Structure formats: structure tokens, C-alpha cells
N, C-alpha and C positions, 0 to 999 in steps of 0.2 A: 503494498498500501503505500510506503516512505518513496520507493523508486515513481510509483505512476504520480505521487504529487509532484517529485523532483523534476520527472519529464514536464510539466506543464509550463514550468520554468524556461525551459528552452526554444531555442527559436528554431522555425523548420529546417533552416541551415542546419543547427546543431544537431538535430534529430536525425537528418539523411543523413550526414557524417556516421554519427551515433551509428546506425545500422551497419554502414557497412565495416568499421571499427570491431562492432561485435561478430560480425561475419566473418573478420579477419582472426581475431582471436581464437573464435572455435577450429577455426580451419587451423590453426596454428598446434591447438591440443591435439588435435587427431591425427593430424602429420608426426607428430611426435610420439606416437604410440609404435612400438615395436615392430605391429601387423603393418605399418605403413609402408617399411623398407623390404627390398627382399633377405637381406642378410639377418633380418631381424635385431639390428642396432638403430637404435631409438636416433631421428636426425636432432641435433641441437636446437636451443631455442630459437637461436639469432637467424638459422637457416631455417628452421620450421617457419618461425613468422616470416621471414622472405619470402620464400616458395607462396605461402600461404596469401601473404597482398599482392605477389604477383600473379597469381590466379583469380582471387578476389575484384582486383584493378586488371584484368584483363591484357595484360601485359606481356608475357612472356619470358623474362630475365629468368636463369634458373641459375642456382649454385650447386648445383647436383642434377644429374642427367635423368630426365624424367621415363626415360625409356628403360633403363637400365638399375635404376637406384631403387624404385619406389615398385611396391607389390599392386596385385590387381586391386587388393583396398584402397593403397595408398594413390593411386590413378584414379579410383574413381572419387575420393575424395576430392581431388582436383579440378575435376573436369564438372562436378555439382556444385564446386567452389566458382568456376568461370561461367558457369549458367547461370548461376544467382547473382553473381557479381555482373555480369553483364549485361542484363537484364533490370537487376534492380530488385531488392527483396520485396518492394512495396508493390512491385507489377505481380509479383508470384502470389503473395497475400490479397490480392484485389481478387484475384481467379480463384482463392480457395475460399473467399468470403462469399463472392458471387454464388458458387460449387453449393455450399452449405444453406445457401439464403439469406447470410447477416448485410444488414444494411451497413453502406461507407458512409461514414459521417462526416462532417466540415473538417476536424481534424486529419483525417486518413485523406481526403481527397488534396486536402493541402500537400500532403506528405507525398501523394503522388505527382503531384503537379511540378512539384520541384525534382521529385527523381526522373520525371519526363522533361523537364527543363521546357515547361508550360508558362506561360504568360497569365494566362486566367485557369481556373480548376474547371472551367464548365465541356462538358466531354471527355474528363480525364480519365473516369470510369471504363467508358466505351473505348477510348483511346488504351488502355491498357490490356483489356481484353483482346485487343485487334492485335498488339503486339506480339501477345503470346501465340495467337492464331499463326500469325505471318511465321513467327520464330520455328516454330514447332514442325509448321508443313516443309519452310526454306530446308531446315535441319533434315527434316527425313529425305525429302527429293534427292539432295546432291550426299546425304551419306548412303543413300541406298547404291546410288551413281558410282560411287569410291566403293563403295564394300563389292559389289560386282566385279570392280575392275582389278581390284588389291586380289581378289580371291586366288587367281592361278600362283600369285608369292603364298600367302600367309592360309591359303585355305579354308575351314571354319572359323579361326581368328580376324579375317577379314570382316568379318562383320561388326565385330568391336572396332576396329582400327577406324574403318569407315566412317561409323556415328561417332566414334569420339572426335577424329579428327574434324569432322564437317561442323560439332557444338564449337571447337577451338577456331575454325576460321570463321564462322560469323561473328561469333562473339569478339574475333579481331584480338583471340589473346594470345596465339603462335607457339603455344605448346604443342609440342609431338612425342611419338612413343617409340621414332626410328634410330633412335640410339647414336651415342658418341659425338653427341651437340652437334649432328651433321643436318637436323632440321629435314628438309626436301632435296639438298644437294644430289643425291641419288636420283631423283625424278625431273633433273632438271631438262630431259629429252623429253619428259612423258606429256604427250600433249591434254590425255584427258584428266589426269591431276593436276598440272599446272591450269587448266581452263576450270575444273571444279575448286578449287581451292581460290582461284583468282574471282570468282564468282561470288560464293560467298563471302570472302571478304567487301567484294564491292556493294552485295546486297544488306550488310551488315554494317557499312558505313556511311551508306547514306542520311539514314535517319529514318525512323518510322513514320513519322510527319510524311517526307516526301514519297515512300514507298504508297501509303494511304491517298496522297494525291495522286500520282501517276495512274493507280488502278482506278480512282474514281473519276478521273477526267481523259484520261488518255491522248491529251491534246496538249502539246507545248505551250501552243499560246494560251490556252485556258488556263494553267499551272496557276498558282501562287508564284510571288516575286522569290519569296523563299526557297521553293522547290528549282525554280528556273538559276536562281545561284548557286545550289547547289550542284547540281546536273551538269551544267557549264564547267564550275570550276573543278569537278572532280574530273571531267571528261580533258580538261584542259593540261591539269596534273597529272593524270595518268599519261596520256600523247606525249605531252614535251618531259614529262620526267623520264620516258622511254627513250626518246632519243637523245636527252643529254646522256644518258647513261652510257647509252652505245657510244658516242661520241668519244665520251671520257676513258671506256675498258676496253674498246674492238682489238684495240693494240697488247692489252695485257693477258702474257700467256696463263698467267695463273687464273683466270676470271674464263673471259669467254673466246680470247684469240683463238684457241682451236678448236672452237665449236663449227658447227655448219652455220649457214647465212638464219635460218629459219630458227635453229636453237639459240642463236647469240639474240635475234630480237623477241623471243618469247623469254629468254630469261631477262632481258633486261625489263622488259613489260612487266613480269610477274616482281621483279624488287621495287618496279616504281609504285607497282600496285601495294604492295606488304609494307613497304616501308611507311607509307602514309600511316600506318597502326597498328598492322597483324602481325609482323615479327617473323613470320617464315621467311626461308630464303632457301634459293637452288642455285645461289654461288656463295663462296667462302668470303664472308664481311669481312674479314682480318686481311683478304688478300689483295681488297680493292684498292686505287689509288688515293691519296687523301683529296684529291679535286673530288671525288666521287664520294666518300665520306663525308667531306663538307655538304656536298649536294644532297646528301640522304640525310644528315641532320635537318636542313632547311625545308624538305617533304615530313621527317616525323615532325619537327615542330607545328608545323600547319596542321596535320592529322587531319581526321573525319571530320563528319558533319552531325549538329546538335542532334539529338534525341536518338543519338545512334549508339551503339557497340563499341564505339572506337575513341579513341582519345585524342590528345591535342590542344591548339587553341581552339581548332576549327575552322573550316573555310569559310562561315558567312564571316565569323571575325576578321580573317584576313582580308576577304573581298572588302567589308566595309573599310577597314583602315586603309586600304589602297582607294577606294573611292573617295573616301574622307579627303586624304591629299590631294587626289587629282582635281577635285572641286576646289580647294584652296588656289592650288596654281592656277586654276582659270577663273577663280575670283568667283566663285559662286556661292550663294548662302545659302542653299539646299543639300543635301547627297543625295542623288539621284539615280535609280537605277530601273529600267522596264518601265516608263512612264511612273516611277513611286516614288515619294518622297521619304526618306529613311527618317526615323524620329531621332530626337538628339539624345533620348534616353538609352536607344541600341546604339549611338555611338559612343555615348561615354563609357558605357559597358565594354565596349570593341577594344578600345585604346586600355582600359584599366585592365582586361584581362591578359590582353597584349605585354604591357608593361611587367605586369604581376608575373607573366609567364618569365619572361627576360631576365628579370630581377633574382627569381627563383632559380634558374638553372645556371646564372652565373655565380651567385654565392655556393651553390652545392657542389659545382663544376671545382670552385677555387678552393672549396676543404678538402674535396676529395684528392684533388692533385697534389696541395700543400701536401696531406695528412701518409699519402699511399706513393708519393714520390713517382706517380705515371704521369706519361706525356698526355699536355693538355687534349690534344684532338682525340685522343683515346678516351677522356675523361667524360670529354664534352659528348661524344656520342654515346656514351651508356646514361648519361643524365639526360639529355633532350629524349634518347630510347625510354626511359623510366618517365619521365614528364609526360611524353605524349602517348602512353601507354601501349608502345609498341612492341619491344620485345628482342630486336636485332643487337647483336654484340658485337664486340672486336675480341672476344673472348678473354676480358678481363675480370668481369664479372666475380668468377666463383674463387679468383686468389685476392679479393679485394680485402683489408679489414673489417675487423666487424663495426667499427665506427661508420665505417664506408658505406657497407651493408644496410647499416641500419639509415643513414642517410639516403639512400635510393630509395627504403623502405617508404619513411617521410615523402619525398619525391613522388614515388607510384601513387599515392593515396590523396596528394594533394592534385595529382593528375586527373584522378579518377573521380572523385568527388567534386571538380571544378578548382580551377586555383583561386576564382574569385569567392567562391563556397567557403574555401580553406581558410584565406584572409578573414572573412567575416564570423570565422568561431569563436575568435580571441575577442570579439566585440560583443556590446551587450546590445540587447531589442533598440532599433534606431526610435529617438525622440522626436516628437512632432517638431518644427521647425518655427519657435516663437519671437525669435528676432531677425528681421533682414538689412544687414550693415549695407553703407553706404557703399558704392562701389569705386575700385583704386585702379588705375591702369597699370599694369606692370610689361614690363618693354620686354619683348620674346624674340629671341634670334639676333 
């Protein structure tokens, strides 16, 4: 009873963050059990916490090899954490409440609203149920395709492998069971695996609002401005990233130089898609050129789209920042796109997210680089991968000190709950503004 009374004093932001924290701590406890590992040796608290956070925050960074270290029980704990973390606990709670006939009260609707990143709480229950429906349907379809395709390799285990990786890919998690930290490197020429995983990542990264809008209207001109921004920016990032990676890697014999022309383009497209938030890789990341690593850092920072299973600052945030700069350079008072004006509140929120994200990434990068004495480019890659809940790695995560691992845990958590929400956790409930001070000019630039 005392706990429920205390919860009433928490803001919606704090309650959402608390649900993720409780899920992480619960997952940590399960992963520390001897039954979670093949050897029966329990995972240390820090490594279990790191793995649970990476799963709940659908990141994919790993300190132990998922495919060889964890038992069937441990792998099932991870995939359940990925599914719950990817869609949000409140989404599943809504499904259960509707199934048993329980009414959703105002407080719960506000929590669902924040979980799904909606402006208002009208229609959030219907959206949450649609999210569940789309998720299970998409995961089942592509899980079946992968299971059928992998059967000649894994036999009856292909069913488990197919659906497990379908969930991991759609939730943009990047965890895999293939072992030796190789991810999908051995499948870089496999068209079915590449196209299936890419499709899952893209569908999971577009956002459920966009999926619902596209299914309802099926006409680009009739779509909401939000959906148009997401679809166009996603297409530009995927194809622009593909061409850019090919230009930077086509002479690199350690990555794509020895591949056929078709395999080169497929590998570059796969990496362009997955680097935005998923974490699977068909190329050895640690052998890519520094220019490619820097480019991947940019893609990881941008990330997926709002109300999706992915992370990053989000495509819409990045586009709004660019549009604001464009309008400023052309001396326009309004930020316009597709014959619509973007509100000041959205612009302010976009810049706040952008600046807070940069600040967090730079501070954590500085601390880890100083603490572990690792080259900045490698640390920056790992930190942005953690913040963007991507999961790509240059191979340094498992060798980091415990302090650095905890810093990455904090970064993954901030990236999943939202850097703005994370910053608000330390603030009290906002008070109404009673005083409006006189304006003072400040010289800028």
C-alpha cells in the first residue's frame, strides 16, 4: 500500500522509466541464475546487469557470447526481455487488461501515451492493441520464412532459430545465437536471410503510427506529414548509406573487396539498414575503415523513427533540426514541410533532444576513454551504439572495466527511455509559470 502511495507522487516520465528499470533488474536476477548458463557458472552482477539492460533497451551489445554462453533458459530470458523492452510493458499490460475485461483508467492511459510517445491519450488503447497485432503478425511471417530457410542447416532447431531472430530483428535488438560474436557474417551472401532481416528491421524502425497510417490510406499524398517525413528520411538514409559505404569500403580487402558485385551492394545495404538501430552485421565492423566507422556513428546517432522499437535521436528530430537551420538561412519565420507548419514546441523539443544526446555521448566517451585508455574513435563508436540502442561493436565492450560497462548501461537506459525523459527524471513536477519576465536581447553568433 505504501509503495502505491509513493507511485502517485511520481511523474508519468518517472513511472515509464521505473517500469524499464524494474524489468532490467528482474532480468538481471534471472540471468545470474546458474541455469541461465551452459556451464552452470553464474554470471557476475555487472555482466548480468549489462546483458539485461542491453536486452530490455533492445541494444544488442554483449559482454558474453549469447549463442554459446547462455543455456536455452538464459536465451529465453533474453528474448522475452527483448520483446517486452521493444514494445513496452504498458503495451502488454493493455493487452492483458482488455483480454480479462478490465477498464483502462486515466493514469494507465497516460502511461501508455508516454510509452508510445503520443501527444494525447485519445485512442492510445486502440493503438497499443494494434501494436501487439502488427508485431506478432510480422514476427510470425518472417520467423516462418527464416525457419524454413534455415532448416537444411539446423534441422528441427531451425524453428527456434527462425522465430528467435525474427523477434530480435523486428525489435531492432541485434542479439543473435550464431556464436563467436560473428552475428550474420557467415550469411552475407544469403539473399533470403539478408532480405528477411532487413525487412524486419525497417518495419520495426518505421514506427507503428506510420505503419497504421500507410495501411489505412495506401496513398503517399494522403499520408500525414509525420509519415511522409519518416518514409522519405528512411529511404534517403538507407540508399545514401549504401552508396556511401560502398565508396568507402570497395577497396578494403578485409570487408567487401573480395566479394562479387551483387554481394558488395547487398552487404553495404544491410549495414546501412542495421546500423541505424538494429545491431546485426554481415561485415566485420572492427575491420572497416575509420571513415566508414565515423559514417556509421552518424547513422547510429540518427537512429530509427518515433513510436518504433528503435533508438537514436530519431529521424524526425534530425529532419526538424535540418529544416530549422534551412528556414533560418532563408530568413523564414515558420518551419514548413509538405505545406504544413511545424509548431514551436516540436522544434524546441527536437533541439533539446539533439543537444542532450550530444552532451551525454561526449561525456561518456570522455570518461570511458580516460578510464580504459582506449582510442577515442573506438569508444565513441561503442557509446553511440549504446545510446542509439544499436548493438554494433568494434569488439571492445567485453574487455571494458566494470566502471565503463556501468557507464554504457546508463547510456543504453537513457537511449531507450529517451534522453529527454532521462533528463526529466531528476526534475520535480513542473509548476505553472506565474511570472513572465521582461525580454532581454542576447547577442548570438
